[in-house]
Each structure stands twice: as C-alpha cells, then as structure tokens.
Backbone bond lengths (Angstrom), bond angles and torsions (degrees), N, CA, C in turn:
res aa  C-N    CA-C-N  psi(-1)  N-CA   C-N-CA  omega(-1)  CA-C   N-CA-C  phi
1 X - - - 1.464 - - 1.524 110.44 -
2 X 1.344 118.14 129.09 1.444 122.33 -179.47 1.519 111.11 -75.44
3 X 1.339 115.52 140.62 1.443 120.66 176.18 1.527 109.42 -91.21
4 X 1.322 115.89 168.03 1.459 119.94 174.59 1.520 110.92 -78.37
5 X 1.331 116.80 -7.35 1.455 122.72 177.43 1.513 106.71 -141.19
6 X 1.338 116.43 148.50 1.449 119.88 177.98 1.517 112.84 69.84
7 X 1.337 115.94 -152.44 1.458 121.90 -176.02 1.521 110.43 -120.93
8 X 1.317 115.26 167.80 1.451 120.68 179.98 1.511 112.41 -78.12
9 X 1.333 115.46 168.26 1.458 122.35 -177.44 1.526 111.80 -57.98
10 X 1.320 117.29 -31.35 1.458 120.71 -177.02 1.521 112.92 -68.91
11 X 1.325 118.28 -14.59 1.461 122.36 -179.46 1.525 112.85 -91.79
12 X 1.324 117.69 -9.86 1.454 120.64 -173.64 1.523 111.72 -80.43
13 X 1.328 115.76 142.12 1.464 121.26 -179.70 1.525 110.41 -83.51
14 X 1.331 115.61 149.28 1.460 122.95 175.63 1.534 108.00 -123.10
15 X 1.315 115.75 130.05 1.462 121.01 -178.49 1.525 108.88 -130.92
16 X 1.336 116.39 131.82 1.462 120.53 177.32 1.518 109.88 -92.11
17 X 1.317 115.97 124.07 1.456 123.39 -177.72 1.532 108.32 -101.79
18 X 1.348 116.41 114.13 1.453 121.72 -176.78 1.526 111.10 -96.08
19 X 1.319 114.88 160.36 1.460 121.08 177.36 1.532 109.66 -69.78
20 X 1.334 116.39 137.00 1.456 121.54 178.75 1.525 110.68 -64.39
21 X 1.314 116.22 147.07 1.462 121.61 -178.16 1.526 112.39 -81.83
22 X 1.313 117.71 -10.01 1.459 121.63 179.81 1.512 109.61 -170.89
23 X 1.326 117.93 -173.84 1.463 120.90 179.97 1.529 111.07 -60.17
24 X 1.332 115.55 142.98 1.462 121.54 178.10 1.527 107.56 -106.92
25 X 1.319 116.62 106.03 1.458 122.55 178.33 1.523 108.08 -89.19
26 X 1.325 117.69 118.07 1.460 121.43 -173.75 1.520 109.59 -81.24
27 X 1.343 114.92 101.26 1.464 120.89 178.38 1.530 113.00 -139.35
28 X 1.335 117.02 6.69 1.458 120.63 178.36 1.507 114.83 84.59
29 X 1.329 117.98 -6.10 1.461 122.71 -178.49 1.523 109.54 -87.72
30 X 1.327 116.82 107.64 1.463 120.87 -179.01 1.526 112.32 -96.58
31 X 1.354 116.22 8.89 1.462 120.40 173.80 1.520 111.55 -93.05
32 X 1.320 117.96 -4.66 1.462 119.32 -179.06 1.529 109.52 -70.15
33 X 1.335 117.22 157.44 1.473 121.10 -169.93 1.519 114.95 -53.46
34 X 1.334 118.51 -37.09 1.461 119.75 -173.60 1.528 111.96 -62.82
35 X 1.338 117.90 -25.48 1.466 120.45 -179.45 1.526 113.86 -94.99
36 X 1.325 117.44 -11.18 1.463 119.11 -171.18 1.525 113.28 -66.48
37 X 1.323 117.17 -28.43 1.466 119.29 179.44 1.522 112.89 -105.02
38 X 1.330 117.15 0.73 1.470 119.20 175.37 1.524 108.48 -70.09
39 X 1.320 119.38 126.02 1.463 120.39 -177.33 1.525 111.66 -65.78
40 X 1.319 115.94 122.99 1.460 119.76 175.16 1.526 109.60 -77.35
41 X 1.310 114.77 146.94 1.460 120.06 179.77 1.522 110.64 -70.24
42 X 1.301 115.19 173.96 1.451 120.53 169.01 1.534 108.61 -68.09
43 X 1.297 115.89 169.95 1.461 121.40 176.24 1.526 109.70 -64.39
44 X 1.337 116.50 136.31 1.459 120.06 179.12 1.527 110.51 -62.11
45 X 1.337 114.76 153.27 1.460 121.11 -176.64 1.529 109.90 -120.17
46 X 1.312 115.26 162.65 1.457 121.29 178.04 1.523 109.63 -57.05
47 X 1.331 116.74 132.96 1.460 121.65 -175.73 1.520 111.95 -60.13
48 X 1.331 117.20 -29.98 1.467 121.03 -176.06 1.520 111.86 -95.41
49 X 1.345 116.94 -49.41 1.465 120.51 -169.85 1.519 114.98 -96.28
50 X 1.336 117.04 -21.94 1.458 119.70 -175.43 1.515 114.06 83.98
51 X 1.343 118.74 3.72 1.462 121.60 177.00 1.527 109.90 -76.34
52 X 1.340 118.95 148.48 1.466 120.54 -179.34 1.525 111.44 -57.82
53 X 1.329 116.75 138.71 1.458 121.14 176.54 1.517 110.92 -65.57
54 X 1.330 117.68 149.52 1.462 119.12 -175.95 1.525 112.70 -78.43
55 X 1.344 118.76 -13.99 1.458 122.48 165.38 1.523 107.66 -110.32
56 X 1.321 116.18 138.51 1.457 120.34 -177.92 1.529 110.26 -71.95
57 X 1.316 116.85 129.16 1.465 123.23 176.30 1.523 108.04 -137.06
58 X 1.327 116.61 132.28 1.461 121.28 178.31 1.522 109.86 -141.85
59 X 1.323 115.58 160.28 1.452 121.15 177.96 1.523 109.45 -132.23
60 X 1.322 115.16 165.71 1.457 122.29 170.96 1.521 107.47 -150.18
61 X 1.326 115.78 155.06 1.463 121.10 178.05 1.524 109.83 -131.72
62 X 1.319 114.26 149.19 1.452 122.93 171.10 1.527 107.91 -138.13
63 X 1.321 116.72 167.68 1.454 119.02 175.79 1.518 109.59 -149.99
64 X 1.328 114.88 157.73 1.450 122.02 168.88 1.525 107.40 -145.35
65 X 1.297 117.37 -168.14 1.463 119.47 -176.60 1.520 112.71 -68.48
66 X 1.331 117.99 -16.86 1.459 121.69 -178.16 1.514 113.52 -91.83
67 X 1.352 117.25 -41.59 1.459 118.17 -166.52 1.522 112.60 -157.90
68 X 1.324 113.96 166.39 1.461 124.19 165.64 1.521 106.47 -96.84
69 X 1.331 116.53 133.15 1.458 121.63 -177.98 1.529 109.14 -117.10
70 X 1.326 116.11 137.78 1.456 121.70 -179.89 1.520 108.88 -127.69
71 X 1.322 115.96 133.28 1.460 122.05 174.54 1.514 110.30 -119.42
72 X 1.322 116.51 143.33 1.461 122.99 177.40 1.525 109.79 -125.86
73 X 1.330 115.64 138.00 1.464 122.54 169.78 1.527 107.19 -115.40
74 X 1.323 117.23 118.89 1.462 121.53 -176.32 1.525 109.98 -122.93
75 X 1.322 116.05 109.16 1.465 119.88 173.89 1.524 108.98 -68.17
76 X 1.316 116.75 133.10 1.467 119.89 -176.31 1.533 109.36 -159.76
77 X 1.343 118.55 108.40 1.472 120.36 -178.77 1.523 113.93 -71.51
78 X 1.330 117.09 -17.57 1.465 120.70 178.52 1.528 107.92 -138.97
79 X 1.331 116.10 85.59 1.466 120.68 -177.14 1.523 108.82 -68.90
80 X 1.349 115.14 123.11 1.461 120.42 -177.42 1.524 109.27 -133.59
81 X 1.320 114.87 147.94 1.466 121.94 171.28 1.518 107.50 -165.27
82 X 1.335 115.86 145.03 1.463 119.34 -177.90 1.523 113.17 -129.64
83 X 1.325 117.75 -25.12 1.463 120.99 -172.13 1.524 110.46 -87.20
84 X 1.321 116.17 129.21 1.461 121.22 -175.89 1.527 113.25 -120.34
85 X 1.316 118.59 -13.18 1.460 121.33 -178.16 1.525 110.13 -88.16
86 X 1.315 116.10 130.31 1.469 120.94 -179.61 1.525 110.76 -55.32
87 X 1.313 115.67 139.31 1.462 124.76 -178.88 1.525 113.26 66.50
88 X 1.342 116.64 19.32 1.466 119.20 165.12 1.526 108.36 -64.17
89 X 1.326 116.33 162.99 1.466 120.05 179.77 1.531 108.28 -76.88
90 X 1.324 114.50 83.80 1.461 121.61 -170.79 1.524 112.60 -62.47
91 X 1.330 118.01 -24.33 1.465 119.73 -178.14 1.529 111.99 -65.98
92 X 1.317 118.56 -12.37 1.462 119.99 173.48 1.527 111.40 -75.41
93 X 1.334 117.70 -21.23 1.458 123.03 168.69 1.525 108.19 -90.19
94 X 1.342 116.37 176.15 1.457 118.98 165.07 1.522 107.30 -73.76
95 X 1.326 117.52 134.88 1.456 118.67 -175.31 1.510 112.04 -147.53
96 X 1.346 114.83 167.55 1.457 121.73 166.66 1.522 106.72 -113.32
97 X 1.339 116.41 151.03 1.460 120.51 -175.09 1.528 110.62 -137.19
98 X 1.324 114.71 144.41 1.461 122.26 176.28 1.520 108.14 -131.60
99 X 1.323 116.97 130.52 1.463 122.95 172.67 1.523 107.59 -116.89
100 X 1.330 116.60 131.26 1.462 121.62 176.28 1.520 108.25 -110.74
101 X 1.311 116.02 120.46 1.453 120.77 -177.49 1.516 111.84 -85.21
102 X 1.337 116.71 131.64 1.458 121.85 178.60 1.509 112.27 -120.60
103 X 1.313 116.28 -162.61 1.461 122.93 177.74 1.522 108.64 -92.68
104 X 1.331 117.34 111.68 1.467 123.76 -178.13 1.523 112.41 64.23
105 X 1.330 117.12 19.16 1.459 120.45 -176.81 1.527 109.12 -163.77
106 X 1.317 116.12 170.38 1.455 121.31 170.31 1.522 109.15 -159.87
107 X 1.321 115.37 164.56 1.459 123.16 -174.57 1.518 109.34 -121.81
108 X 1.336 117.05 138.73 1.461 122.89 178.93 1.526 109.92 -116.94
109 X 1.340 115.59 134.40 1.455 123.11 178.64 1.525 108.35 -131.06
110 X 1.329 116.47 133.50 1.460 121.77 176.41 1.520 109.03 -132.43
111 X 1.347 115.76 149.40 1.456 120.93 -176.69 1.523 109.17 -148.69
112 X 1.350 116.09 135.94 1.458 119.09 174.17 1.522 110.27 -106.53
113 X 1.329 116.78 -178.02 1.459 121.18 -174.36 1.520 113.31 -74.59
114 X 1.332 118.15 -4.67 1.461 122.69 171.86 1.527 111.64 -95.57
115 X 1.332 116.45 6.79 1.469 123.18 -178.18 1.530 111.57 64.98
116 X 1.326 116.78 31.94 1.452 121.39 174.45 1.524 108.84 -88.27
117 X 1.332 116.08 130.73 1.465 122.60 -171.20 1.522 110.88 -106.68
118 X 1.331 114.98 142.53 1.468 123.62 170.24 1.519 107.02 -127.77
119 X 1.352 117.30 131.74 1.461 121.74 -178.78 1.526 110.55 -136.47
120 X 1.328 115.97 144.61 1.466 122.15 173.60 1.528 108.26 -146.14
121 X 1.332 116.42 142.50 1.462 122.23 173.51 1.520 107.68 -111.97
122 X 1.339 117.28 121.93 1.464 122.94 -177.10 1.528 110.35 -106.03
123 X 1.327 115.90 133.73 1.467 122.10 175.50 1.526 108.29 -128.13
124 X 1.323 117.06 129.41 1.462 119.68 176.71 1.521 109.80 -62.81
125 X 1.320 115.68 136.14 1.463 119.58 -173.43 1.522 112.63 -60.84
126 X 1.325 117.63 -30.57 1.466 118.66 -179.69 1.533 112.58 -74.46
127 X 1.361 116.95 -7.14 1.468 120.30 179.83 1.519 113.24 -101.62
128 X 1.326 116.97 -17.23 1.467 119.99 -178.85 1.518 108.94 -92.61
129 X 1.321 115.36 95.15 1.465 122.52 -176.28 1.522 109.62 -132.61
130 X 1.311 116.50 159.17 1.459 121.81 174.97 1.523 109.44 -57.25
131 X 1.325 116.44 127.36 1.452 121.06 179.18 1.519 114.28 87.96
132 X 1.335 117.92 -6.29 1.458 120.27 178.02 1.530 109.80 -76.47
133 X 1.315 116.98 172.10 1.461 119.99 -179.93 1.522 112.05 -68.00
134 X 1.335 117.18 -13.82 1.459 121.10 176.94 1.535 112.67 -93.11
135 X 1.321 116.77 2.96 1.463 120.68 -179.56 1.530 108.68 -79.92
136 X 1.359 113.88 76.29 1.458 121.88 -173.87 1.525 109.24 -137.01
137 X 1.328 118.68 156.48 1.469 120.68 178.90 1.521 113.45 -55.96
138 X 1.335 118.24 -34.52 1.467 119.79 -177.98 1.534 112.35 -71.01
139 X 1.338 117.51 -12.07 1.459 121.65 176.73 1.532 110.92 -120.10
140 X 1.327 116.42 33.18 1.462 122.51 177.01 1.527 108.75 -78.62
141 X 1.321 116.58 116.68 1.467 121.22 -175.55 1.523 112.92 -66.52
142 X 1.318 117.20 -19.54 1.464 120.46 -177.35 1.528 112.56 -95.14
143 X 1.336 116.35 -22.27 1.455 119.54 -174.72 1.527 113.45 -106.13
144 X 1.319 117.77 -18.41 1.461 121.11 -175.37 1.523 111.03 -100.50
145 X 1.333 114.98 167.31 1.465 121.49 175.37 1.525 107.56 -84.19
146 X 1.334 115.99 102.07 1.465 121.38 -170.69 1.524 110.67 -121.85
147 X 1.320 115.82 136.21 1.456 122.52 172.86 1.521 107.60 -122.39
148 X 1.323 117.19 179.05 1.461 121.95 -179.80 1.520 109.04 -127.18
149 X 1.323 115.99 128.46 1.463 121.04 170.06 1.515 106.41 -99.48
150 X 1.324 115.50 121.43 1.465 119.61 -167.16 1.510 114.59 -86.31
151 X 1.287 119.06 -10.55 1.459 118.87 -179.75 1.500 109.64 165.27
152 X 1.310 116.88 -99.28 1.443 122.06 177.47 1.506 109.62 -120.55
153 X 1.321 116.56 148.46 1.453 120.58 170.00 1.530 109.37 -60.92
154 X 1.321 116.78 -33.49 1.459 122.10 -176.72 1.533 110.47 -106.81
155 X 1.330 117.13 37.38 1.467 121.43 -172.23 1.524 112.66 -62.26
156 X 1.328 118.16 -28.23 1.464 120.03 -178.83 1.516 111.67 -63.97
157 X 1.342 116.83 -23.95 1.461 121.00 -178.40 1.514 113.20 -98.00
158 X 1.335 116.72 -32.60 1.466 117.60 -170.80 1.516 114.14 -121.49
159 X 1.310 117.80 -0.84 1.449 119.58 -179.93 1.517 112.41 83.24
160 X 1.313 116.53 -179.07 1.455 121.49 -175.58 1.523 111.54 -89.60
161 X 1.322 114.40 152.38 1.450 120.71 177.33 1.523 109.40 -67.26
162 X 1.333 116.33 145.59 1.462 119.95 -175.80 1.524 112.53 -64.91
163 X 1.350 118.03 -21.71 1.455 120.36 177.96 1.530 112.15 -85.77
164 X 1.317 117.47 -11.27 1.454 120.42 176.97 1.523 113.86 77.25
165 X 1.332 115.35 -148.40 1.460 121.24 -173.12 1.516 111.87 -72.50
166 X 1.340 113.93 156.25 1.459 119.83 177.05 1.528 109.66 -135.92
167 X 1.341 115.02 145.18 1.454 120.79 175.14 1.521 108.58 -78.59
168 X 1.327 116.85 136.52 1.457 122.75 178.77 1.526 108.78 -113.43
169 X 1.332 116.99 108.63 1.455 121.28 -179.84 1.525 108.34 -88.59
170 X 1.336 114.27 100.10 1.457 122.05 -169.98 1.528 113.11 -74.99
171 X 1.317 117.82 -20.76 1.462 120.56 -176.85 1.526 112.45 -103.75
172 X 1.332 117.63 14.37 1.464 120.62 179.73 1.525 109.38 -81.75
173 X 1.314 116.72 131.35 1.458 122.43 177.99 1.526 109.47 -116.54
174 X 1.315 116.02 133.43 1.459 121.07 179.46 1.527 108.93 -66.75
175 X 1.336 118.07 119.07 1.465 120.34 -176.24 1.525 112.80 -59.00
176 X 1.326 115.71 122.02 1.454 121.00 174.76 1.516 115.46 79.38
177 X 1.341 118.64 2.54 1.463 120.50 -179.69 1.528 110.56 -59.09
178 X 1.334 116.16 139.76 1.459 121.65 177.05 1.515 108.47 -132.42
179 X 1.335 116.36 143.33 1.459 120.28 178.91 1.518 109.86 -143.67
180 X 1.330 115.59 155.80 1.467 121.68 176.53 1.523 108.24 -154.77
181 X 1.328 115.10 154.31 1.466 122.18 -176.85 1.524 109.04 -132.71
182 X 1.321 116.30 145.73 1.465 121.56 169.96 1.521 108.65 -129.96
183 X 1.322 115.87 135.41 1.461 122.19 179.59 1.520 109.00 -106.65
184 X 1.325 116.21 127.27 1.461 121.76 174.87 1.525 106.94 -96.29
185 X 1.313 114.85 84.27 1.455 121.03 -175.04 1.516 109.33 147.11
186 X 1.312 115.68 -145.92 1.465 121.17 -178.48 1.524 108.40 -133.39
187 X 1.320 116.59 113.80 1.460 119.99 -174.63 1.524 110.96 -69.11
188 X 1.328 115.05 139.42 1.471 123.74 176.91 1.524 112.70 59.87
189 X 1.315 115.55 35.86 1.465 121.41 176.38 1.524 108.73 -127.16
190 X 1.346 117.92 88.31 1.467 120.27 -174.51 1.523 114.28 -66.54
191 X 1.332 117.55 -11.91 1.464 119.85 179.67 1.520 111.73 -79.36
192 X 1.327 117.46 -12.16 1.458 121.23 179.54 1.518 110.13 -110.93
193 X 1.321 116.62 138.20 1.457 121.66 175.04 1.531 108.40 -86.45
194 X 1.318 116.06 118.00 1.464 121.41 -177.75 1.530 110.79 -94.55
195 X 1.322 115.31 163.97 1.466 121.19 172.79 1.519 111.11 -87.55
196 X 1.339 116.68 -41.87 1.460 119.79 179.93 1.511 110.94 151.25
197 X 1.326 115.72 -155.86 1.464 120.18 179.92 1.512 110.31 -149.08
198 X 1.316 114.45 157.15 1.456 121.14 178.02 1.521 108.87 -122.48
199 X 1.320 115.38 150.86 1.467 121.94 177.97 1.517 108.62 -131.26
200 X 1.331 115.77 145.58 1.458 122.23 -179.21 1.529 107.75 -136.61
201 X 1.321 116.25 126.94 1.467 121.01 -174.55 1.524 109.53 -132.96
202 X 1.335 115.42 141.25 1.467 122.06 173.94 1.520 109.26 -117.62
203 X 1.325 116.62 127.51 1.463 123.11 175.44 1.535 108.01 -115.18
204 X 1.337 118.14 98.70 1.467 119.96 -179.57 1.528 112.07 -59.32
205 X 1.315 115.97 142.28 1.465 120.34 -178.99 1.524 111.92 -60.65
206 X 1.343 116.94 -33.78 1.463 118.94 -179.57 1.524 111.47 -62.22
207 X 1.328 117.21 -25.47 1.456 120.46 178.29 1.511 113.65 -78.96
208 X 1.340 116.88 -11.83 1.463 120.54 -178.86 1.519 112.98 -90.68
209 X 1.308 117.22 -0.37 1.463 119.10 -176.82 1.518 112.32 -60.68
210 X 1.333 117.96 -31.62 1.461 120.93 179.51 1.526 112.05 -71.63
211 X 1.330 116.82 -22.02 1.458 119.95 -177.90 1.525 112.62 -76.64
212 X 1.316 116.23 -30.46 1.463 119.31 -169.49 1.525 111.65 -122.84
213 X 1.309 114.79 149.24 1.464 121.81 -179.22 1.523 109.74 -93.16
214 X 1.325 116.30 74.36 1.450 120.59 171.88 1.508 117.18 82.26
215 X 1.328 118.62 16.15 1.457 118.47 179.08 1.517 110.72 -77.44
216 X 1.327 116.76 160.58 1.450 123.02 179.46 1.523 110.44 -70.77
217 X 1.328 116.81 128.19 1.455 122.49 177.14 1.520 109.35 -130.22
218 X 1.334 118.13 126.38 1.462 126.52 0.81 1.523 111.18 -68.38
219 X 1.331 116.88 160.19 1.468 119.26 179.86 1.526 111.13 -60.13
220 X 1.311 115.08 152.09 1.462 120.56 177.31 1.530 110.08 -76.94
221 X 1.306 114.65 163.82 1.457 121.26 177.42 1.529 110.15 -54.60
222 X 1.332 116.07 126.62 1.459 121.23 179.60 1.515 114.36 92.13
223 X 1.334 118.41 -12.12 1.459 120.38 178.25 1.523 110.45 -79.98
224 X 1.331 115.48 163.85 1.466 121.39 -174.44 1.524 111.38 -130.11
225 X 1.320 114.85 158.38 1.449 123.94 169.95 1.525 107.79 -132.04
226 X 1.338 115.79 159.89 1.466 120.38 175.44 1.527 108.31 -104.66
227 X 1.323 115.80 134.33 1.456 121.16 -179.15 1.516 109.19 -153.16
228 X 1.319 115.29 150.76 1.461 121.35 177.06 1.518 108.94 -118.57
229 X 1.327 115.98 137.01 1.457 122.36 179.54 1.526 107.53 -125.51
230 X 1.321 116.81 124.07 1.463 118.82 -174.23 1.517 111.24 -148.90
231 X 1.315 114.50 173.51 1.455 122.63 -179.79 1.520 108.32 -147.46
232 X 1.333 116.06 137.71 1.460 121.20 177.74 1.524 109.20 -120.03
233 X 1.317 116.12 132.81 1.460 123.37 -175.52 1.527 109.37 -120.49
234 X 1.339 115.67 113.43 1.468 120.72 179.68 1.526 108.84 -80.38
235 X 1.322 116.50 114.19 1.457 121.65 -176.24 1.526 110.06 -89.39
236 X 1.329 115.99 127.16 1.461 121.05 -178.99 1.519 109.66 -128.52
237 X 1.315 116.55 132.09 1.467 121.57 172.96 1.523 108.44 -159.78
238 X 1.333 116.56 157.50 1.467 123.27 -177.15 1.533 111.34 54.52
239 X 1.341 116.34 29.47 1.451 119.41 179.41 1.511 114.82 76.50
240 X 1.331 117.59 10.98 1.459 121.78 -177.67 1.531 110.39 -126.10
241 X 1.326 115.55 155.95 1.459 122.03 174.66 1.516 109.20 -108.29
242 X 1.329 116.68 130.07 1.457 121.25 179.03 1.533 108.96 -63.82
243 X 1.330 115.98 138.87 1.476 120.87 -172.95 1.521 112.12 -59.17
244 X 1.321 119.30 -43.36 1.461 122.46 178.55 1.522 109.31 -105.84
245 X 1.336 116.12 120.04 1.456 119.62 175.36 1.521 109.93 -65.61
246 X 1.333 115.77 148.79 1.459 119.44 171.29 1.527 107.99 -62.09
247 X 1.327 116.88 138.80 1.463 121.55 -176.57 1.518 109.36 -128.86
248 X 1.327 115.95 125.32 1.464 122.32 179.06 1.519 108.67 -127.39
249 X 1.317 116.35 145.39 1.465 120.78 -176.48 1.526 109.81 -146.01
250 X 1.325 115.76 168.07 1.458 120.51 179.10 1.523 110.44 -61.78
251 X 1.331 117.48 -37.11 1.469 119.92 168.77 1.525 109.17 -138.80
252 X 1.295 115.82 154.06 1.464 120.97 -179.72 1.530 111.13 -65.70
253 X 1.320 116.04 155.54 1.461 123.12 172.68 1.522 111.47 -108.01
254 X 1.322 116.89 -11.42 1.461 120.56 -179.76 1.508 113.70 84.43
255 X 1.321 116.88 -15.27 1.464 123.52 179.63 1.521 107.90 -144.07
256 X 1.322 116.44 163.69 1.460 121.20 -179.28 1.523 108.72 -83.42
257 X 1.331 115.46 75.69 1.455 120.85 -176.87 1.517 109.31 -160.69
258 X 1.337 116.09 127.40 1.464 121.23 177.82 1.516 112.60 -88.25
259 X 1.337 117.60 -19.17 1.467 122.11 -168.93 1.528 112.66 -89.86
260 X 1.322 116.15 53.21 1.460 121.21 178.32 1.525 107.51 -126.99
261 X 1.328 118.41 89.21 1.471 120.06 -176.44 1.526 114.12 -55.48
262 X 1.327 116.99 -29.79 1.466 119.99 178.66 1.530 111.95 -66.49
263 X 1.333 117.25 -16.03 1.466 121.77 178.67 1.525 112.65 -100.64
264 X 1.326 117.37 2.17 1.457 119.52 176.91 1.525 109.77 -65.24
265 X 1.321 116.21 148.90 1.456 122.04 177.23 1.526 110.58 -72.39
266 X 1.330 115.61 170.98 1.458 122.08 178.26 1.539 109.99 -104.44
267 X 1.331 116.25 128.73 1.460 122.62 169.70 1.519 107.67 -103.25
268 X 1.340 117.06 118.89 1.456 121.82 178.59 1.529 108.76 -105.86
269 X 1.322 117.60 125.91 1.458 121.62 -173.67 1.523 111.29 -94.48
270 X 1.327 114.42 135.82 1.459 121.27 179.34 1.522 109.52 -125.56
271 X 1.321 116.52 138.82 1.458 121.92 175.31 1.521 111.81 -74.65
272 X 1.308 117.07 -13.50 1.456 119.77 178.55 1.524 108.96 -69.26
273 X 1.312 116.72 146.20 1.457 120.31 179.26 1.521 109.97 -80.75
274 X 1.311 116.01 157.58 1.461 120.15 -175.15 1.511 112.47 -65.24
275 X 1.345 118.78 -26.90 1.468 118.90 178.89 1.510 112.37 -76.52
276 X 1.325 117.49 -14.01 1.460 120.64 174.82 1.524 111.63 -79.52
277 X 1.334 115.18 -35.40 1.462 118.84 -169.72 1.519 113.15 -129.00
278 X 1.336 117.94 -8.83 1.460 120.11 -172.18 1.506 113.50 -68.11
279 X 1.318 115.11 154.72 1.462 122.33 175.12 1.504 108.25 -155.94
280 X 1.309 116.32 148.77 1.466 120.34 176.60 1.515 109.45 -95.95
281 X 1.303 115.86 137.42 1.459 121.36 175.98 1.516 107.87 -99.45
282 X 1.325 120.10 119.30 1.466 121.67 -174.71 1.528 111.70 -68.82
C-alpha cells in the first residue's frame, strides 16, 4: 500500500545481518578476513528515483555480542573532505550516513573521509513527556543543545509527517561508538584519480538502549531492526557547488529526504556466522 509520503513497503530493502566470524577491529580496512564473507548490499540507488547511483556505493553489516558493525565501500575518483571538527555539518562534504530507527525516536550518524563524525538523537515531541522513558538528564530540553525538526526536509512537496515535530538533541553521542576510514588514493588531491574510500563503524548494543523500549539487545535470531544507509555527494564544477548534493541509499525514499523512518530498510539478524552464509555481490 502506497503512503502519502515516501514509498511503499515493496520498495524497501531487506538485508540479512550475520554473526561475525571473529573480533572486529575498527580500522577502516574492509579487506580483513572478518568482512570477506559478509554479504555486500546491492549498489545504492538514487534517493528519489531509485535509479542506480553513478558512483558505486555498497554496505555490509555484521554483529556479535558487543556491537552492530557497519562497513561502507564508496567509489570516488576524487576523494575530498574539509570538515574536521566533531558535529560539523558533515553533509556539506561528501559523506556516508546511517540512521537507526527506534521506538518514538531515531538516531542519525554521518561520517566524511577524514573520519569526522556528526550525530543527532531525534525524539518525537509527543513522546517526550514527564515520566516517559525519555525523562532523563540527557534529554533535558533546558540543559542540552536542542533543535527542532519540523517535519520533512521536502515538506513543500509531500506534506508533514503524521507524527509532527521532533526534538533534535545535537550534543548526544552514541555511547562507545567507534569509527575509522581508509582512503584508496590521495585525499584532497584532484590531480590524482582515486579509487574511493571505505568506512567501518561499531555501534555497541549498550548504546542502543535509549532507542528501544525494553527490547532484547542484541536482537534474537530472526528479529529485525529498521535502519537507513545512504551517501551524499557534493557536486562541484565551474567553481560552484550544486545546491542539492546527489543522494544515494540502499533503497529509495521517493523524495529528497532521509528523515522518514517508515522508509528505512530492514536489517534481519541471523545467528549463523557470515562464513556459513555470506556471499559477495559483484
């Protein structure tokens, strides 16, 4: 059934996340043995149209008792990044992005090729009430760095989300999160043709407790989570930057907007190890 915003259920991607075959050392190297049998996703598609992105982008996930692990492969002939301060507006650079969908909330993570991180925790305003599970010092509207997301980035075209406004906690950091990047080429050197870059991120399960209302973490065999995996590419030519960066994701959203939890992909967890079931998609 089609929604009045985003895309229908039939457009959403499904990815099986297998148990890692050994320890995952976060260093950005996705050629190490633990990732070799993790199934890579299909090529990312245009966030709006669903057409394949003109640069190849893929992701893979693994898990163990400690954390959820995400790897990204980003083809990029001219690897660029400029922002170095944590929680800079990374989307102005070329970046990869991960959204984790929770109960009445979701988490946004962005990373550029310099391993600069941007994080935000979003809570729907109708869920943040006195006595609710979000009634905690880390979500104090008077003491924290808080902004408001009013609906959709593309609200003029698709209308407002049925849940309305959400609080954006700009200073929230995912407990224990680790990330690393490797560049296959030379960053910020336009005279050299690069291959691209890889990113590797660990999200410890203990840090996900704020996202969910009492669910088992890590998820049990056969259980699912909602997550979005995307990439934004700032196009520059003739000395100018195009106003809207190219946006590619694991599945289309139908509109130029990442903040639609109903359009997040499905992560299905399996107790089987990746070497039992893993395969690489060329």
